[in-house]
All heavy atoms as TSV, in Angstrom:
chain	resi	resn	atom	element	x	y	z
A	1	MET	N	N	22.900	91.517	-26.475
A	1	MET	CA	C	23.692	90.390	-26.018
A	1	MET	C	C	23.336	89.159	-26.845
A	1	MET	O	O	22.178	88.831	-27.016
A	1	MET	CB	C	23.402	90.142	-24.539
A	1	MET	CG	C	24.198	89.024	-23.947
A	1	MET	SD	S	23.958	88.907	-22.162
A	1	MET	CE	C	22.875	87.505	-22.091
A	2	ARG	N	N	24.335	88.489	-27.339
A	2	ARG	CA	C	24.110	87.274	-28.119
A	2	ARG	C	C	23.880	86.084	-27.191
A	2	ARG	O	O	24.553	85.939	-26.180
A	2	ARG	CB	C	25.311	86.987	-29.006
A	2	ARG	CG	C	25.422	87.954	-30.143
A	2	ARG	CD	C	26.558	87.544	-31.066
A	2	ARG	NE	N	26.703	88.548	-32.086
A	2	ARG	CZ	C	26.235	88.416	-33.320
A	2	ARG	NH1	N	25.614	87.328	-33.667
A	2	ARG	NH2	N	26.391	89.367	-34.195
A	3	LEU	N	N	22.943	85.259	-27.584
A	3	LEU	CA	C	22.678	84.036	-26.839
A	3	LEU	C	C	23.494	82.906	-27.431
A	3	LEU	O	O	23.663	82.826	-28.639
A	3	LEU	CB	C	21.191	83.676	-26.913
A	3	LEU	CG	C	20.208	84.656	-26.292
A	3	LEU	CD1	C	18.785	84.188	-26.537
A	3	LEU	CD2	C	20.459	84.815	-24.812
A	4	SER	N	N	23.984	82.030	-26.581
A	4	SER	CA	C	24.714	80.872	-27.070
A	4	SER	C	C	23.725	79.880	-27.686
A	4	SER	O	O	22.520	79.980	-27.499
A	4	SER	CB	C	25.484	80.221	-25.928
A	4	SER	OG	O	24.574	79.736	-24.963
A	5	LEU	N	N	24.254	78.931	-28.409
A	5	LEU	CA	C	23.429	77.937	-29.092
A	5	LEU	C	C	22.497	77.231	-28.118
A	5	LEU	O	O	21.298	77.117	-28.357
A	5	LEU	CB	C	24.311	76.927	-29.825
A	5	LEU	CG	C	23.590	75.743	-30.472
A	5	LEU	CD1	C	22.642	76.225	-31.556
A	5	LEU	CD2	C	24.590	74.765	-31.039
A	6	HIS	N	N	23.047	76.758	-26.999
A	6	HIS	CA	C	22.187	76.008	-26.072
A	6	HIS	C	C	21.107	76.890	-25.459
A	6	HIS	O	O	19.979	76.446	-25.245
A	6	HIS	CB	C	23.017	75.268	-25.004
A	6	HIS	CG	C	23.649	76.132	-23.971
A	6	HIS	ND1	N	24.861	76.753	-24.154
A	6	HIS	CD2	C	23.237	76.463	-22.733
A	6	HIS	CE1	C	25.170	77.426	-23.055
A	6	HIS	NE2	N	24.192	77.266	-22.184
A	7	GLU	N	N	21.404	78.158	-25.203
A	7	GLU	CA	C	20.393	79.073	-24.672
A	7	GLU	C	C	19.293	79.323	-25.709
A	7	GLU	O	O	18.112	79.365	-25.372
A	7	GLU	CB	C	21.033	80.405	-24.274
A	7	GLU	CG	C	21.964	80.300	-23.089
A	7	GLU	CD	C	22.776	81.558	-22.870
A	7	GLU	OE1	O	23.242	82.171	-23.856
A	7	GLU	OE2	O	22.947	81.936	-21.693
A	8	GLN	N	N	19.696	79.484	-26.956
A	8	GLN	CA	C	18.732	79.714	-28.032
A	8	GLN	C	C	17.803	78.530	-28.216
A	8	GLN	O	O	16.598	78.705	-28.393
A	8	GLN	CB	C	19.457	79.960	-29.359
A	8	GLN	CG	C	20.176	81.263	-29.422
A	8	GLN	CD	C	20.870	81.368	-30.744
A	8	GLN	OE1	O	20.216	81.616	-31.742
A	8	GLN	NE2	N	22.166	81.163	-30.755
A	9	LEU	N	N	18.358	77.330	-28.201
A	9	LEU	CA	C	17.534	76.141	-28.394
A	9	LEU	C	C	16.433	76.063	-27.341
A	9	LEU	O	O	15.271	75.821	-27.663
A	9	LEU	CB	C	18.392	74.875	-28.353
A	9	LEU	CG	C	19.312	74.655	-29.538
A	9	LEU	CD1	C	20.211	73.446	-29.296
A	9	LEU	CD2	C	18.510	74.474	-30.820
A	10	LYS	N	N	16.805	76.273	-26.096
A	10	LYS	CA	C	15.810	76.208	-25.025
A	10	LYS	C	C	14.798	77.336	-25.156
A	10	LYS	O	O	13.586	77.113	-25.036
A	10	LYS	CB	C	16.484	76.241	-23.660
A	10	LYS	CG	C	15.505	76.025	-22.527
A	10	LYS	CD	C	16.191	75.797	-21.219
A	10	LYS	CE	C	15.173	75.425	-20.157
A	10	LYS	NZ	N	15.806	75.037	-18.905
A	11	LEU	N	N	15.271	78.546	-25.414
A	11	LEU	CA	C	14.378	79.695	-25.556
A	11	LEU	C	C	13.386	79.492	-26.700
A	11	LEU	O	O	12.180	79.706	-26.537
A	11	LEU	CB	C	15.190	80.968	-25.788
A	11	LEU	CG	C	14.391	82.252	-25.991
A	11	LEU	CD1	C	13.649	82.628	-24.725
A	11	LEU	CD2	C	15.300	83.374	-26.435
A	12	LEU	N	N	13.873	79.046	-27.839
A	12	LEU	CA	C	13.001	78.819	-28.993
A	12	LEU	C	C	11.981	77.719	-28.719
A	12	LEU	O	O	10.817	77.826	-29.094
A	12	LEU	CB	C	13.830	78.485	-30.235
A	12	LEU	CG	C	14.640	79.646	-30.806
A	12	LEU	CD1	C	15.674	79.127	-31.801
A	12	LEU	CD2	C	13.733	80.674	-31.456
A	13	ARG	N	N	12.413	76.664	-28.050
A	13	ARG	CA	C	11.489	75.580	-27.706
A	13	ARG	C	C	10.383	76.085	-26.791
A	13	ARG	O	O	9.199	75.817	-27.017
A	13	ARG	CB	C	12.245	74.424	-27.040
A	13	ARG	CG	C	11.318	73.286	-26.612
A	13	ARG	CD	C	12.073	72.126	-26.009
A	13	ARG	NE	N	12.800	72.437	-24.802
A	13	ARG	CZ	C	12.247	72.523	-23.588
A	13	ARG	NH1	N	10.963	72.350	-23.415
A	13	ARG	NH2	N	13.003	72.793	-22.533
A	14	LEU	N	N	10.762	76.857	-25.780
A	14	LEU	CA	C	9.770	77.382	-24.843
A	14	LEU	C	C	8.851	78.402	-25.504
A	14	LEU	O	O	7.649	78.416	-25.226
A	14	LEU	CB	C	10.467	77.987	-23.623
A	14	LEU	CG	C	11.243	76.990	-22.754
A	14	LEU	CD1	C	12.007	77.717	-21.657
A	14	LEU	CD2	C	10.313	75.928	-22.184
A	15	GLU	N	N	9.399	79.242	-26.380
A	15	GLU	CA	C	8.569	80.221	-27.092
A	15	GLU	C	C	7.509	79.530	-27.945
A	15	GLU	O	O	6.419	80.050	-28.141
A	15	GLU	CB	C	9.427	81.111	-27.995
A	15	GLU	CG	C	10.185	82.177	-27.264
A	15	GLU	CD	C	11.056	83.018	-28.176
A	15	GLU	OE1	O	11.193	82.686	-29.374
A	15	GLU	OE2	O	11.597	84.016	-27.679
A	16	ARG	N	N	7.835	78.346	-28.450
A	16	ARG	CA	C	6.897	77.598	-29.290
A	16	ARG	C	C	6.037	76.647	-28.475
A	16	ARG	O	O	5.298	75.837	-29.008
A	16	ARG	CB	C	7.650	76.846	-30.390
A	16	ARG	CG	C	8.000	77.814	-31.522
A	16	ARG	CD	C	9.367	77.579	-32.086
A	16	ARG	NE	N	9.713	78.547	-33.112
A	16	ARG	CZ	C	10.234	79.742	-32.871
A	16	ARG	NH1	N	10.429	80.146	-31.632
A	16	ARG	NH2	N	10.551	80.560	-33.859
A	17	LYS	N	N	6.168	76.766	-27.153
A	17	LYS	CA	C	5.374	75.976	-26.216
A	17	LYS	C	C	5.496	74.465	-26.464
A	17	LYS	O	O	4.505	73.734	-26.458
A	17	LYS	CB	C	3.908	76.420	-26.241
A	17	LYS	CG	C	3.712	77.860	-25.799
A	17	LYS	CD	C	2.274	78.261	-25.873
A	17	LYS	CE	C	1.948	79.633	-25.378
A	17	LYS	NZ	N	2.828	80.703	-25.470
A	18	LEU	N	N	6.735	74.034	-26.686
A	18	LEU	CA	C	7.008	72.615	-26.899
A	18	LEU	C	C	7.716	72.049	-25.675
A	18	LEU	O	O	8.652	72.656	-25.156
A	18	LEU	CB	C	7.915	72.414	-28.114
A	18	LEU	CG	C	7.359	72.748	-29.478
A	18	LEU	CD1	C	8.467	72.721	-30.529
A	18	LEU	CD2	C	6.249	71.782	-29.846
A	19	SER	N	N	7.271	70.892	-25.237
A	19	SER	CA	C	8.017	70.190	-24.195
A	19	SER	C	C	9.208	69.515	-24.863
A	19	SER	O	O	9.265	69.390	-26.086
A	19	SER	CB	C	7.123	69.134	-23.526
A	19	SER	OG	O	6.859	68.075	-24.427
A	20	ILE	N	N	10.141	69.063	-24.057
A	20	ILE	CA	C	11.299	68.372	-24.612
A	20	ILE	C	C	10.836	67.085	-25.305
A	20	ILE	O	O	11.379	66.689	-26.328
A	20	ILE	CB	C	12.372	68.117	-23.519
A	20	ILE	CG1	C	13.747	67.892	-24.133
A	20	ILE	CG2	C	12.005	66.986	-22.614
A	20	ILE	CD1	C	14.503	69.127	-24.409
A	21	LEU	N	N	9.794	66.454	-24.761
A	21	LEU	CA	C	9.243	65.237	-25.370
A	21	LEU	C	C	8.630	65.546	-26.736
A	21	LEU	O	O	8.867	64.823	-27.708
A	21	LEU	CB	C	8.195	64.604	-24.449
A	21	LEU	CG	C	7.457	63.384	-25.016
A	21	LEU	CD1	C	8.420	62.261	-25.356
A	21	LEU	CD2	C	6.403	62.913	-24.038
A	22	GLU	N	N	7.859	66.629	-26.825
A	22	GLU	CA	C	7.249	67.010	-28.106
A	22	GLU	C	C	8.319	67.324	-29.150
A	22	GLU	O	O	8.197	66.926	-30.313
A	22	GLU	CB	C	6.325	68.207	-27.928
A	22	GLU	CG	C	5.073	67.891	-27.128
A	22	GLU	CD	C	4.294	69.118	-26.712
A	22	GLU	OE1	O	4.923	70.143	-26.326
A	22	GLU	OE2	O	3.055	69.058	-26.757
A	23	LEU	N	N	9.369	68.039	-28.740
A	23	LEU	CA	C	10.451	68.350	-29.668
A	23	LEU	C	C	11.162	67.070	-30.101
A	23	LEU	O	O	11.516	66.925	-31.271
A	23	LEU	CB	C	11.442	69.332	-29.036
A	23	LEU	CG	C	12.547	69.832	-29.954
A	23	LEU	CD1	C	11.985	70.567	-31.169
A	23	LEU	CD2	C	13.504	70.741	-29.178
A	24	SER	N	N	11.316	66.147	-29.186
A	24	SER	CA	C	11.948	64.870	-29.509
A	24	SER	C	C	11.146	64.117	-30.567
A	24	SER	O	O	11.716	63.584	-31.521
A	24	SER	CB	C	12.081	64.020	-28.239
A	24	SER	OG	O	12.581	62.751	-28.538
A	25	VAL	N	N	9.844	64.091	-30.411
A	25	VAL	CA	C	8.984	63.393	-31.375
A	25	VAL	C	C	9.062	64.072	-32.743
A	25	VAL	O	O	9.214	63.419	-33.770
A	25	VAL	CB	C	7.526	63.338	-30.862
A	25	VAL	CG1	C	6.572	62.869	-31.954
A	25	VAL	CG2	C	7.427	62.442	-29.638
A	26	LYS	N	N	8.992	65.410	-32.759
A	26	LYS	CA	C	9.007	66.155	-34.028
A	26	LYS	C	C	10.347	66.039	-34.753
A	26	LYS	O	O	10.385	65.994	-35.974
A	26	LYS	CB	C	8.677	67.631	-33.785
A	26	LYS	CG	C	7.226	67.883	-33.464
A	26	LYS	CD	C	6.993	69.365	-33.195
A	26	LYS	CE	C	5.563	69.661	-32.882
A	26	LYS	NZ	N	4.751	69.915	-34.048
A	27	THR	N	N	11.435	66.015	-34.000
A	27	THR	CA	C	12.762	65.989	-34.618
A	27	THR	C	C	13.313	64.570	-34.782
A	27	THR	O	O	14.288	64.376	-35.492
A	27	THR	CB	C	13.777	66.789	-33.780
A	27	THR	OG1	O	13.861	66.207	-32.470
A	27	THR	CG2	C	13.397	68.252	-33.700
A	28	GLN	N	N	12.716	63.640	-34.070
A	28	GLN	CA	C	13.215	62.265	-34.020
A	28	GLN	C	C	14.623	62.198	-33.425
A	28	GLN	O	O	15.429	61.345	-33.784
A	28	GLN	CB	C	13.146	61.592	-35.388
A	28	GLN	CG	C	11.739	61.471	-35.905
A	28	GLN	CD	C	11.635	60.730	-37.217
A	28	GLN	OE1	O	12.628	60.436	-37.871
A	28	GLN	NE2	N	10.428	60.407	-37.606
A	29	LEU	N	N	14.899	63.136	-32.530
A	29	LEU	CA	C	16.147	63.132	-31.762
A	29	LEU	C	C	15.796	62.721	-30.335
A	29	LEU	O	O	14.739	63.078	-29.826
A	29	LEU	CB	C	16.791	64.523	-31.759
A	29	LEU	CG	C	17.217	65.077	-33.109
A	29	LEU	CD1	C	17.611	66.545	-32.986
A	29	LEU	CD2	C	18.358	64.268	-33.693
A	30	GLY	N	N	16.673	62.000	-29.687
A	30	GLY	CA	C	16.398	61.519	-28.334
A	30	GLY	C	C	16.291	62.636	-27.308
A	30	GLY	O	O	16.920	63.687	-27.435
A	31	ILE	N	N	15.489	62.377	-26.286
A	31	ILE	CA	C	15.310	63.341	-25.201
A	31	ILE	C	C	16.644	63.630	-24.528
A	31	ILE	O	O	16.950	64.784	-24.217
A	31	ILE	CB	C	14.277	62.823	-24.179
A	31	ILE	CG1	C	12.886	62.785	-24.821
A	31	ILE	CG2	C	14.267	63.683	-22.925
A	31	ILE	CD1	C	11.829	62.113	-23.970
A	32	GLU	N	N	17.437	62.596	-24.303
A	32	GLU	CA	C	18.731	62.781	-23.645
A	32	GLU	C	C	19.640	63.687	-24.472
A	32	GLU	O	O	20.336	64.552	-23.936
A	32	GLU	CB	C	19.422	61.430	-23.408
A	32	GLU	CG	C	18.677	60.509	-22.470
A	32	GLU	CD	C	17.548	59.720	-23.151
A	32	GLU	OE1	O	17.474	59.718	-24.404
A	32	GLU	OE2	O	16.733	59.127	-22.437
A	33	LYS	N	N	19.623	63.489	-25.783
A	33	LYS	CA	C	20.449	64.299	-26.673
A	33	LYS	C	C	19.980	65.748	-26.661
A	33	LYS	O	O	20.786	66.672	-26.548
A	33	LYS	CB	C	20.408	63.740	-28.094
A	33	LYS	CG	C	21.388	64.402	-29.040
A	33	LYS	CD	C	21.505	63.662	-30.341
A	33	LYS	CE	C	22.227	62.376	-30.225
A	33	LYS	NZ	N	23.660	62.414	-30.160
A	34	LEU	N	N	18.660	65.967	-26.753
A	34	LEU	CA	C	18.122	67.332	-26.736
A	34	LEU	C	C	18.418	68.027	-25.405
A	34	LEU	O	O	18.760	69.203	-25.377
A	34	LEU	CB	C	16.609	67.314	-26.996
A	34	LEU	CG	C	16.192	66.915	-28.413
A	34	LEU	CD1	C	14.680	66.744	-28.487
A	34	LEU	CD2	C	16.674	67.935	-29.431
A	35	THR	N	N	18.294	67.283	-24.328
A	35	THR	CA	C	18.602	67.836	-23.007
A	35	THR	C	C	20.074	68.236	-22.924
A	35	THR	O	O	20.404	69.299	-22.386
A	35	THR	CB	C	18.250	66.814	-21.905
A	35	THR	OG1	O	16.862	66.478	-22.004
A	35	THR	CG2	C	18.528	67.375	-20.520
A	36	ALA	N	N	20.956	67.407	-23.475
A	36	ALA	CA	C	22.388	67.723	-23.488
A	36	ALA	C	C	22.660	68.954	-24.354
A	36	ALA	O	O	23.501	69.786	-24.005
A	36	ALA	CB	C	23.189	66.526	-23.978
A	37	TYR	N	N	21.962	69.085	-25.481
A	37	TYR	CA	C	22.117	70.278	-26.326
A	37	TYR	C	C	21.718	71.529	-25.555
A	37	TYR	O	O	22.421	72.532	-25.570
A	37	TYR	CB	C	21.251	70.191	-27.588
A	37	TYR	CG	C	21.627	69.138	-28.598
A	37	TYR	CD1	C	20.724	68.752	-29.575
A	37	TYR	CD2	C	22.867	68.520	-28.599
A	37	TYR	CE1	C	21.040	67.791	-30.525
A	37	TYR	CE2	C	23.199	67.549	-29.536
A	37	TYR	CZ	C	22.279	67.193	-30.508
A	37	TYR	OH	O	22.588	66.246	-31.447
A	38	GLU	N	N	20.567	71.471	-24.882
A	38	GLU	CA	C	20.066	72.640	-24.153
A	38	GLU	C	C	20.926	72.976	-22.939
A	38	GLU	O	O	20.973	74.127	-22.517
A	38	GLU	CB	C	18.618	72.423	-23.718
A	38	GLU	CG	C	17.636	72.503	-24.868
A	38	GLU	CD	C	16.184	72.493	-24.418
A	38	GLU	OE1	O	15.916	72.436	-23.194
A	38	GLU	OE2	O	15.312	72.559	-25.304
A	39	ALA	N	N	21.592	71.992	-22.394
A	39	ALA	CA	C	22.464	72.227	-21.236
A	39	ALA	C	C	23.861	72.678	-21.667
A	39	ALA	O	O	24.678	73.058	-20.828
A	39	ALA	CB	C	22.566	70.959	-20.394
A	40	GLY	N	N	24.139	72.622	-22.970
A	40	GLY	CA	C	25.454	73.005	-23.458
A	40	GLY	C	C	26.493	71.913	-23.269
A	40	GLY	O	O	27.690	72.156	-23.391
A	41	GLU	N	N	26.045	70.690	-22.980
A	41	GLU	CA	C	26.956	69.573	-22.762
A	41	GLU	C	C	27.395	68.918	-24.068
A	41	GLU	O	O	28.426	68.257	-24.107
A	41	GLU	CB	C	26.303	68.530	-21.856
A	41	GLU	CG	C	26.008	69.074	-20.466
A	41	GLU	CD	C	25.108	68.163	-19.660
A	41	GLU	OE1	O	24.610	67.141	-20.193
A	41	GLU	OE2	O	24.875	68.476	-18.485
A	42	GLN	N	N	26.584	69.072	-25.120
A	42	GLN	CA	C	26.907	68.534	-26.442
A	42	GLN	C	C	26.566	69.590	-27.482
A	42	GLN	O	O	25.696	70.426	-27.263
A	42	GLN	CB	C	26.093	67.275	-26.757
A	42	GLN	CG	C	26.489	66.056	-25.991
A	42	GLN	CD	C	25.708	64.836	-26.476
A	42	GLN	OE1	O	25.220	64.791	-27.590
A	42	GLN	NE2	N	25.596	63.844	-25.604
A	43	ILE	N	N	27.247	69.506	-28.614
A	43	ILE	CA	C	26.969	70.403	-29.731
A	43	ILE	C	C	26.294	69.580	-30.825
A	43	ILE	O	O	26.805	68.511	-31.191
A	43	ILE	CB	C	28.261	71.057	-30.261
A	43	ILE	CG1	C	28.872	71.908	-29.152
A	43	ILE	CG2	C	27.974	71.892	-31.502
A	43	ILE	CD1	C	30.230	72.470	-29.488
A	44	PRO	N	N	25.161	70.047	-31.339
A	44	PRO	CA	C	24.466	69.285	-32.380
A	44	PRO	C	C	25.300	69.164	-33.652
A	44	PRO	O	O	26.052	70.067	-34.004
A	44	PRO	CB	C	23.208	70.114	-32.666
A	44	PRO	CG	C	23.091	71.092	-31.555
A	44	PRO	CD	C	24.447	71.270	-30.975
A	45	SER	N	N	25.130	68.046	-34.344
A	45	SER	CA	C	25.762	67.862	-35.647
A	45	SER	C	C	25.093	68.799	-36.646
A	45	SER	O	O	24.038	69.381	-36.365
A	45	SER	CB	C	25.577	66.411	-36.114
A	45	SER	OG	O	24.198	66.165	-36.375
A	46	LYS	N	N	25.683	68.919	-37.826
A	46	LYS	CA	C	25.086	69.764	-38.866
A	46	LYS	C	C	23.683	69.269	-39.216
A	46	LYS	O	O	22.770	70.063	-39.398
A	46	LYS	CB	C	25.966	69.785	-40.115
A	46	LYS	CG	C	27.243	70.554	-39.923
A	46	LYS	CD	C	28.095	70.513	-41.182
A	46	LYS	CE	C	29.418	71.210	-40.940
A	46	LYS	NZ	N	30.275	71.164	-42.124
A	47	GLN	N	N	23.529	67.967	-39.315
A	47	GLN	CA	C	22.219	67.400	-39.637
A	47	GLN	C	C	21.200	67.711	-38.539
A	47	GLN	O	O	20.070	68.101	-38.819
A	47	GLN	CB	C	22.333	65.886	-39.825
A	47	GLN	CG	C	21.016	65.230	-40.208
A	47	GLN	CD	C	21.152	63.735	-40.421
A	47	GLN	OE1	O	22.231	63.173	-40.310
A	47	GLN	NE2	N	20.056	63.089	-40.728
A	48	SER	N	N	21.601	67.572	-37.282
A	48	SER	CA	C	20.701	67.883	-36.169
A	48	SER	C	C	20.346	69.368	-36.141
A	48	SER	O	O	19.204	69.734	-35.863
A	48	SER	CB	C	21.326	67.470	-34.837
A	48	SER	OG	O	21.457	66.063	-34.769
A	49	LEU	N	N	21.325	70.230	-36.432
A	49	LEU	CA	C	21.050	71.668	-36.498
A	49	LEU	C	C	20.009	71.980	-37.569
A	49	LEU	O	O	19.105	72.789	-37.347
A	49	LEU	CB	C	22.332	72.450	-36.794
A	49	LEU	CG	C	23.225	72.771	-35.624
A	49	LEU	CD1	C	24.519	73.415	-36.111
A	49	LEU	CD2	C	22.525	73.655	-34.618
A	50	PHE	N	N	20.131	71.335	-38.719
A	50	PHE	CA	C	19.170	71.553	-39.796
A	50	PHE	C	C	17.774	71.118	-39.368
A	50	PHE	O	O	16.792	71.831	-39.575
A	50	PHE	CB	C	19.605	70.821	-41.066
A	50	PHE	CG	C	18.638	70.994	-42.196
A	50	PHE	CD1	C	18.578	72.189	-42.901
A	50	PHE	CD2	C	17.759	69.972	-42.536
A	50	PHE	CE1	C	17.663	72.359	-43.938
A	50	PHE	CE2	C	16.846	70.134	-43.570
A	50	PHE	CZ	C	16.791	71.338	-44.266
A	51	ILE	N	N	17.682	69.950	-38.752
A	51	ILE	CA	C	16.390	69.440	-38.287
A	51	ILE	C	C	15.793	70.385	-37.238
A	51	ILE	O	O	14.611	70.747	-37.304
A	51	ILE	CB	C	16.545	68.014	-37.707
A	51	ILE	CG1	C	16.913	67.031	-38.813
A	51	ILE	CG2	C	15.280	67.575	-36.981
A	51	ILE	CD1	C	17.388	65.680	-38.313
A	52	LEU	N	N	16.598	70.794	-36.273
A	52	LEU	CA	C	16.118	71.698	-35.224
A	52	LEU	C	C	15.673	73.036	-35.802
A	52	LEU	O	O	14.630	73.575	-35.410
A	52	LEU	CB	C	17.205	71.906	-34.166
A	52	LEU	CG	C	17.449	70.713	-33.245
A	52	LEU	CD1	C	18.776	70.857	-32.526
A	52	LEU	CD2	C	16.299	70.569	-32.257
A	53	SER	N	N	16.448	73.580	-36.732
A	53	SER	CA	C	16.086	74.877	-37.311
A	53	SER	C	C	14.775	74.771	-38.085
A	53	SER	O	O	13.963	75.693	-38.063
A	53	SER	CB	C	17.200	75.427	-38.199
A	53	SER	OG	O	17.305	74.684	-39.395
A	54	THR	N	N	14.555	73.645	-38.746
A	54	THR	CA	C	13.313	73.444	-39.496
A	54	THR	C	C	12.118	73.382	-38.545
A	54	THR	O	O	11.119	74.079	-38.749
A	54	THR	CB	C	13.389	72.150	-40.335
A	54	THR	OG1	O	14.494	72.259	-41.238
A	54	THR	CG2	C	12.109	71.922	-41.109
A	55	ILE	N	N	12.219	72.588	-37.513
A	55	ILE	CA	C	11.111	72.428	-36.568
A	55	ILE	C	C	10.870	73.709	-35.763
A	55	ILE	O	O	9.729	74.089	-35.509
A	55	ILE	CB	C	11.370	71.233	-35.616
A	55	ILE	CG1	C	11.470	69.927	-36.399
A	55	ILE	CG2	C	10.296	71.148	-34.527
A	55	ILE	CD1	C	10.260	69.556	-37.235
A	56	LEU	N	N	11.950	74.396	-35.382
A	56	LEU	CA	C	11.816	75.627	-34.591
A	56	LEU	C	C	11.578	76.860	-35.466
A	56	LEU	O	O	11.406	77.958	-34.959
A	56	LEU	CB	C	13.050	75.822	-33.714
A	56	LEU	CG	C	13.252	74.732	-32.648
A	56	LEU	CD1	C	14.600	74.907	-31.967
A	56	LEU	CD2	C	12.119	74.747	-31.630
A	57	GLU	N	N	11.585	76.660	-36.774
A	57	GLU	CA	C	11.267	77.704	-37.754
A	57	GLU	C	C	12.196	78.915	-37.671
A	57	GLU	O	O	11.757	80.061	-37.633
A	57	GLU	CB	C	9.808	78.137	-37.620
A	57	GLU	CG	C	8.826	76.998	-37.802
A	57	GLU	CD	C	7.386	77.381	-37.538
A	57	GLU	OE1	O	7.120	78.273	-36.703
A	57	GLU	OE2	O	6.512	76.764	-38.166
A	58	VAL	N	N	13.489	78.633	-37.623
A	58	VAL	CA	C	14.509	79.683	-37.666
A	58	VAL	C	C	15.617	79.237	-38.616
A	58	VAL	O	O	15.864	78.041	-38.761
A	58	VAL	CB	C	15.123	79.990	-36.278
A	58	VAL	CG1	C	14.109	80.577	-35.335
A	58	VAL	CG2	C	15.759	78.764	-35.673
A	59	PRO	N	N	16.287	80.188	-39.255
A	59	PRO	CA	C	17.415	79.809	-40.116
A	59	PRO	C	C	18.549	79.185	-39.293
A	59	PRO	O	O	18.764	79.566	-38.142
A	59	PRO	CB	C	17.869	81.127	-40.734
A	59	PRO	CG	C	16.755	82.087	-40.522
A	59	PRO	CD	C	16.015	81.620	-39.305
A	60	VAL	N	N	19.254	78.254	-39.884
A	60	VAL	CA	C	20.396	77.637	-39.206
A	60	VAL	C	C	21.386	78.715	-38.771
A	60	VAL	O	O	21.962	78.638	-37.692
A	60	VAL	CB	C	21.086	76.594	-40.119
A	60	VAL	CG1	C	22.368	76.075	-39.484
A	60	VAL	CG2	C	20.147	75.442	-40.423
A	61	SER	N	N	21.554	79.733	-39.607
A	61	SER	CA	C	22.512	80.796	-39.279
A	61	SER	C	C	22.171	81.482	-37.964
A	61	SER	O	O	23.069	81.898	-37.235
A	61	SER	CB	C	22.591	81.816	-40.411
A	61	SER	OG	O	21.334	82.431	-40.616
A	62	ASN	N	N	20.885	81.606	-37.632
A	62	ASN	CA	C	20.505	82.207	-36.357
A	62	ASN	C	C	20.999	81.352	-35.185
A	62	ASN	O	O	21.438	81.879	-34.168
A	62	ASN	CB	C	18.996	82.364	-36.240
A	62	ASN	CG	C	18.453	83.545	-37.001
A	62	ASN	OD1	O	19.121	84.076	-37.887
A	62	ASN	ND2	N	17.255	83.950	-36.693
A	63	LEU	N	N	20.929	80.042	-35.351
A	63	LEU	CA	C	21.396	79.158	-34.282
A	63	LEU	C	C	22.911	79.193	-34.151
A	63	LEU	O	O	23.447	79.235	-33.061
A	63	LEU	CB	C	20.927	77.714	-34.546
A	63	LEU	CG	C	19.420	77.473	-34.491
A	63	LEU	CD1	C	19.114	76.024	-34.860
A	63	LEU	CD2	C	18.857	77.805	-33.132
A	64	VAL	N	N	23.597	79.189	-35.289
A	64	VAL	CA	C	25.064	79.135	-35.288
A	64	VAL	C	C	25.676	80.473	-34.892
A	64	VAL	O	O	26.602	80.530	-34.093
A	64	VAL	CB	C	25.581	78.675	-36.657
A	64	VAL	CG1	C	27.096	78.724	-36.727
A	64	VAL	CG2	C	25.074	77.277	-36.981
A	65	ASP	N	N	25.155	81.556	-35.460
A	65	ASP	CA	C	25.739	82.883	-35.234
A	65	ASP	C	C	25.234	83.557	-33.975
A	65	ASP	O	O	25.834	84.513	-33.510
A	65	ASP	CB	C	25.457	83.804	-36.426
A	65	ASP	CG	C	26.103	83.303	-37.706
A	65	ASP	OD1	O	27.083	82.537	-37.617
A	65	ASP	OD2	O	25.641	83.665	-38.791
A	66	GLY	N	N	24.130	83.113	-33.447
A	66	GLY	CA	C	23.566	83.721	-32.253
A	66	GLY	C	C	22.547	84.770	-32.578
A	66	GLY	O	O	22.555	85.370	-33.650
A	67	LEU	N	N	21.642	84.962	-31.662
A	67	LEU	CA	C	20.609	85.989	-31.798
A	67	LEU	C	C	20.989	87.164	-30.928
A	67	LEU	O	O	21.546	87.009	-29.858
A	67	LEU	CB	C	19.257	85.439	-31.339
A	67	LEU	CG	C	18.689	84.266	-32.135
A	67	LEU	CD1	C	17.453	83.716	-31.431
A	67	LEU	CD2	C	18.335	84.698	-33.539
A	68	ASN	N	N	20.659	88.342	-31.386
A	68	ASN	CA	C	20.915	89.544	-30.588
A	68	ASN	C	C	19.725	89.825	-29.703
A	68	ASN	O	O	18.624	89.543	-29.999
A	68	ASN	CB	C	21.173	90.750	-31.478
A	68	ASN	CG	C	22.506	90.636	-32.190
A	68	ASN	OD1	O	23.479	90.208	-31.588
A	68	ASN	ND2	N	22.538	91.005	-33.434
């Protein structure tokens, strides 16, 4: 089963034992924005996807295409 982008973001953050605050500091993205991404309320921009993929150590394609 493929996970949606917002499900993947939360799963990857938790797997790396990062709080939303820690991820916010590392990515320089606001807590509110990250929370909206994880809730599926907003879709990250291309730049935000690149930053998130770098910090979460996964290819952007995994976030966009979904993980099995």
